[in-house]
C-alpha positions as CSV (number, residue, x, y, z in Angstrom):
1,X,-17.6,-17.2,-15.7
2,X,-15.1,-14.5,-16.5
3,X,-16.2,-10.8,-16.2
4,X,-16.6,-8.9,-19.5
5,X,-13.3,-7.5,-20.6
6,X,-14.2,-3.8,-20.6
7,X,-16.3,-4.1,-17.4
8,X,-13.4,-5.1,-15.0
9,X,-13.4,-2.5,-12.2
10,X,-16.5,-0.7,-13.5
11,X,-18.5,-1.4,-10.4
12,X,-15.7,-0.1,-8.3
13,X,-15.4,3.1,-10.3
14,X,-19.1,3.7,-9.9
15,X,-19.1,2.9,-6.2
16,X,-15.7,4.5,-5.2
17,X,-14.9,6.9,-8.0
18,X,-11.9,6.8,-10.3
19,X,-9.3,7.5,-7.6
20,X,-10.8,4.9,-5.3
21,X,-10.7,2.3,-8.0
22,X,-7.1,3.1,-9.0
23,X,-5.5,4.3,-5.7
24,X,-3.0,1.5,-5.1
25,X,-2.2,1.2,-8.8
26,X,-1.3,4.9,-9.0
27,X,0.7,4.8,-5.7
28,X,2.7,1.8,-7.1
29,X,3.5,3.8,-10.2
30,X,4.6,6.8,-8.2
31,X,6.8,4.5,-6.1
32,X,8.4,2.7,-9.1
33,X,9.0,5.9,-11.1
34,X,10.2,7.9,-8.2
35,X,12.8,5.2,-7.2
36,X,13.9,5.0,-10.8
37,X,14.2,8.7,-11.1
38,X,16.4,8.9,-8.0
39,X,18.9,6.6,-9.7
40,X,18.8,8.7,-12.8
41,X,19.2,12.2,-11.2
42,X,22.9,11.7,-10.8
43,X,23.8,10.5,-14.3
44,X,21.3,12.9,-16.0
45,X,21.6,16.0,-13.9
46,X,24.5,15.6,-11.6
47,X,22.3,15.5,-8.4
48,X,23.7,12.5,-6.6
49,X,21.2,11.9,-3.9
50,X,21.5,8.2,-4.7
51,X,24.5,6.5,-6.2
52,X,24.3,3.1,-7.9
53,X,21.4,1.0,-8.9
54,X,18.9,-1.5,-7.6
55,X,21.8,-4.0,-7.1
56,X,23.7,-1.7,-4.8
57,X,23.2,1.9,-3.9
58,X,24.4,4.5,-1.4
59,X,21.9,7.1,-0.4
60,X,23.3,10.6,0.7
61,X,26.7,8.9,0.8
62,X,25.6,7.2,4.0
63,X,22.9,4.5,3.8
64,X,24.0,1.4,1.8
65,X,21.3,-0.9,0.2
66,X,22.2,-4.1,-1.4
67,X,20.1,-6.6,-3.4
68,X,20.4,-9.8,-1.3
69,X,20.2,-12.0,-4.4
70,X,23.2,-10.2,-5.9
71,X,25.1,-10.6,-2.6
72,X,24.2,-14.3,-2.6
73,X,25.6,-14.8,-6.1
74,X,28.7,-12.9,-5.1
75,X,29.2,-15.1,-2.1
76,X,29.0,-18.3,-4.1
77,X,31.6,-17.0,-6.6
78,X,33.9,-17.0,-3.5
79,X,34.3,-13.2,-3.5
80,X,34.5,-11.5,-0.2
81,X,31.9,-8.7,0.0
82,X,32.7,-5.4,1.5
83,X,31.2,-4.4,4.8
84,X,28.8,-1.9,3.3
85,X,27.4,-4.6,0.9
86,X,26.6,-6.8,3.9
87,X,25.0,-4.0,5.9
88,X,23.0,-3.0,2.8
89,X,21.7,-6.6,2.3
90,X,20.7,-6.9,6.0
91,X,18.7,-3.6,5.8
92,X,16.9,-4.8,2.6
93,X,16.3,-8.3,4.1
94,X,14.7,-6.7,7.2
95,X,12.5,-4.4,5.2
96,X,11.1,-7.1,2.9
97,X,10.7,-9.5,5.8
98,X,8.3,-6.9,7.2
99,X,6.4,-5.7,4.1
100,X,6.5,-8.9,2.0
101,X,9.2,-10.0,-0.4
102,X,7.1,-9.9,-3.6
103,X,6.4,-6.2,-2.8
104,X,9.6,-5.6,-4.6
105,X,8.0,-6.8,-7.8
106,X,4.9,-4.6,-7.4
107,X,6.4,-1.5,-5.8
108,X,10.0,-1.3,-6.9
109,X,10.8,-3.3,-10.1
110,X,10.5,-1.0,-13.2
111,X,9.9,-4.1,-15.5
112,X,6.6,-4.6,-13.7
113,X,5.3,-1.5,-15.5
114,X,6.0,-3.2,-18.8
115,X,4.4,-6.5,-17.7
116,X,1.3,-4.8,-16.2
117,X,0.9,-2.9,-19.5
118,X,1.0,-6.1,-21.4
119,X,-1.5,-7.7,-19.1
120,X,-3.9,-4.7,-19.3
121,X,-3.7,-4.8,-23.1
122,X,-4.2,-8.5,-23.2
123,X,-7.5,-8.0,-21.3
124,X,-8.6,-5.2,-23.5
125,X,-7.9,-7.2,-26.6
126,X,-9.6,-10.2,-25.0
127,X,-6.6,-12.5,-25.8
128,X,-7.3,-15.8,-24.2
129,X,-5.4,-19.1,-24.0
130,X,-1.8,-19.3,-24.9
131,X,1.2,-21.2,-23.5
132,X,1.6,-22.3,-20.0
133,X,4.2,-23.7,-17.7
134,X,4.5,-24.5,-14.0
135,X,4.9,-21.4,-11.8
136,X,7.7,-23.4,-10.1
137,X,9.8,-22.8,-13.2
138,X,10.9,-19.4,-11.7
139,X,12.4,-21.3,-8.8
140,X,14.4,-23.5,-11.2
141,X,15.5,-20.3,-12.9
142,X,16.7,-19.0,-9.5
143,X,18.6,-22.2,-8.8
144,X,20.2,-22.0,-12.3
145,X,21.5,-18.5,-11.8
146,X,23.0,-19.4,-8.5
147,X,24.6,-22.5,-9.9
148,X,26.0,-20.5,-12.9
149,X,27.5,-18.0,-10.5
150,X,29.2,-20.8,-8.5
151,X,30.5,-22.6,-11.6
152,X,31.7,-19.6,-13.6
153,X,33.0,-17.4,-10.8
154,X,31.0,-14.4,-12.0
155,X,27.5,-13.0,-11.6
156,X,26.3,-14.2,-15.1
157,X,22.7,-13.2,-14.4
158,X,23.5,-9.5,-14.4
159,X,24.4,-9.7,-18.1
160,X,20.8,-10.4,-19.0
161,X,18.9,-9.2,-16.0
162,X,16.1,-7.1,-17.5
163,X,16.0,-4.7,-14.6
164,X,19.8,-4.0,-14.8
165,X,19.6,-3.7,-18.6
166,X,16.7,-1.2,-18.4
167,X,18.7,0.9,-15.9
168,X,21.9,0.8,-17.9
169,X,19.9,1.5,-21.1
170,X,18.3,4.6,-19.7
171,X,21.7,6.0,-18.9
172,X,23.9,4.8,-21.8
173,X,21.2,4.0,-24.5
174,X,19.0,1.0,-24.6
175,X,20.5,-0.9,-27.5
176,X,19.8,-4.6,-27.1
177,X,17.9,-3.8,-23.9
178,X,15.0,-2.7,-26.0
179,X,14.9,-6.1,-27.6
180,X,14.8,-7.9,-24.2
181,X,12.1,-5.6,-22.8
182,X,10.1,-5.8,-26.0
183,X,10.4,-9.6,-25.9
184,X,9.0,-9.7,-22.3
185,X,6.1,-7.4,-23.3
186,X,5.3,-9.6,-26.3
187,X,5.7,-12.8,-24.2
188,X,3.1,-11.6,-21.7
189,X,0.8,-10.1,-24.4
190,X,0.6,-13.0,-26.9
191,X,2.3,-16.1,-25.6
192,X,1.6,-16.6,-21.9
193,X,-0.5,-14.6,-19.4
194,X,1.9,-13.2,-16.8
195,X,4.6,-15.2,-18.4
196,X,7.7,-13.3,-17.1
197,X,6.8,-12.2,-13.6
198,X,4.5,-15.1,-12.8
199,X,6.5,-18.0,-14.3
200,X,10.1,-17.2,-15.3
201,X,11.6,-14.3,-13.3
202,X,14.2,-15.6,-10.8
203,X,14.3,-12.3,-8.9
204,X,10.6,-12.6,-8.1
205,X,11.2,-16.2,-7.0
206,X,13.9,-15.0,-4.6
207,X,11.8,-12.3,-3.1
208,X,8.9,-14.7,-2.8
209,X,11.1,-16.9,-0.6
210,X,12.2,-13.9,1.3
211,X,8.7,-12.8,2.2
212,X,7.4,-16.1,3.3
213,X,6.9,-14.9,6.9
214,X,6.4,-11.2,6.3
215,X,3.9,-9.3,8.4
216,X,2.1,-7.0,6.0
217,X,-0.6,-8.9,4.1
218,X,-3.8,-8.4,2.1
219,X,-6.9,-9.8,3.7
220,X,-10.4,-10.6,2.5
221,X,-11.9,-9.6,5.8
222,X,-15.2,-8.6,4.3
223,X,-15.6,-11.7,2.1
224,X,-19.2,-12.2,3.1
225,X,-20.0,-9.0,1.1
226,X,-18.5,-10.5,-2.1
227,X,-21.0,-10.4,-5.0
228,X,-19.0,-12.9,-7.1
229,X,-18.1,-10.4,-9.8
230,X,-14.6,-11.9,-10.2
231,X,-12.9,-8.5,-10.9
232,X,-10.3,-9.2,-8.3
233,X,-9.5,-12.5,-10.0
234,X,-9.2,-10.8,-13.4
235,X,-6.6,-8.3,-12.3
236,X,-4.6,-10.4,-9.8
237,X,-1.1,-11.2,-11.1
238,X,-1.1,-14.3,-8.9
239,X,-4.6,-15.5,-9.1
240,X,-4.0,-18.7,-7.2
241,X,-3.3,-16.9,-4.0
242,X,-6.8,-15.4,-3.5
243,X,-9.0,-18.5,-4.0
244,X,-9.1,-20.0,-0.6
245,X,-8.9,-16.8,1.5
246,X,-11.9,-15.5,-0.5
247,X,-14.1,-18.5,-1.0
248,X,-13.3,-20.6,2.1
249,X,-15.5,-18.9,4.6
250,X,-17.7,-21.9,5.2
251,X,-14.6,-24.0,5.7
252,X,-13.2,-21.6,8.3
253,X,-10.2,-20.7,6.1
254,X,-8.2,-17.7,7.2
255,X,-9.1,-14.7,5.1
256,X,-5.5,-13.4,5.2
257,X,-3.6,-14.1,2.1
258,X,-0.6,-15.8,3.5
259,X,1.0,-17.0,0.2
260,X,4.4,-15.6,-0.4
261,X,3.5,-15.3,-4.1
262,X,1.2,-12.4,-3.3
263,X,2.9,-9.2,-4.4
264,X,0.8,-6.9,-2.2
265,X,0.0,-4.9,-5.3
266,X,-3.4,-3.9,-3.9
267,X,-5.2,-4.3,-7.3
268,X,-7.8,-6.5,-5.7
269,X,-8.5,-3.7,-3.2
270,X,-8.9,-1.2,-6.0
271,X,-11.3,-3.1,-8.2
272,X,-13.6,-4.4,-5.5
273,X,-16.8,-2.4,-5.2
274,X,-17.7,-4.1,-1.9
275,X,-14.3,-3.4,-0.2
276,X,-13.8,-7.1,0.5
277,X,-10.1,-6.7,0.6
278,X,-7.8,-4.5,2.7
279,X,-4.2,-4.3,3.8
280,X,-3.5,-5.6,7.3
281,X,-1.3,-7.7,9.5
282,X,-0.4,-11.3,9.2
283,X,-1.8,-12.0,12.7
284,X,-4.9,-9.8,12.5
285,X,-7.9,-11.4,14.3
286,X,-10.0,-13.6,12.1
287,X,-13.5,-12.2,11.6
288,X,-16.5,-14.5,12.4
289,X,-18.3,-15.5,9.2
290,X,-21.8,-17.1,9.0
291,X,-21.8,-20.7,8.1
292,X,-22.7,-21.5,4.5
293,X,-21.4,-18.2,3.1
294,X,-19.0,-19.9,0.7
295,X,-20.7,-18.8,-2.5
296,X,-17.8,-18.1,-4.8
297,X,-17.0,-20.1,-7.9
298,X,-13.5,-18.9,-8.8
């Protein structure tokens, strides 16, 4: 049974206070908006701390950072990348192999702010049902953009990439970018729950593959304290990843969420009044759990 729409997180707010129930959400917003602001300081105010965008940037004219997916598309077009582009991609790869590939979606991608807003409004309006498609569709989308790059000799995806369009739009004027961002918002609000990030976005699919063996993970270490309120399930953008770590105590299932689809967004930590979830390491010791404690019905 789903929690009442307006009560999601209420127990956590009462138990931990407003900050405790929104801490990771607010830190994510600070991260996303701060990174976006760094890219805009140059074009808007002439303060070039960071030059470029999320595809390729140079920080303080020294540290290059490259989106590995853009580099991959460039390679299949038979273009030879510059040394800085390769160094930047290696740095990004190492970072997300550590903290989790889908962390890009929750902590960096500005479009996530739009899709989170649509999801929150969908819950508030109690919009249920809608369309659906396999989550594997995003991996087919990823394959498609790589194939298009190889067959056309150009990085076609960047012409319609919502992240790139949002960045260009904030500098030069949104234009058609507003239509695309608005379409994503309406898709997630009325057509399909978490339609863009959860089912279609090829960038999220790529970073999911990248973070398959990452070290930083969310864990349900205190799952025996769960009161079955389902608030974590209501706010999780990838609900399928928390089922077994949370409800599999009696089966001896590892409480660490090992799925590469997890975005390490921390919302399950925020809204849980019992502090069932926490950030930890991939190889954290498994807590002992009394037999027969599998009481959840997600």
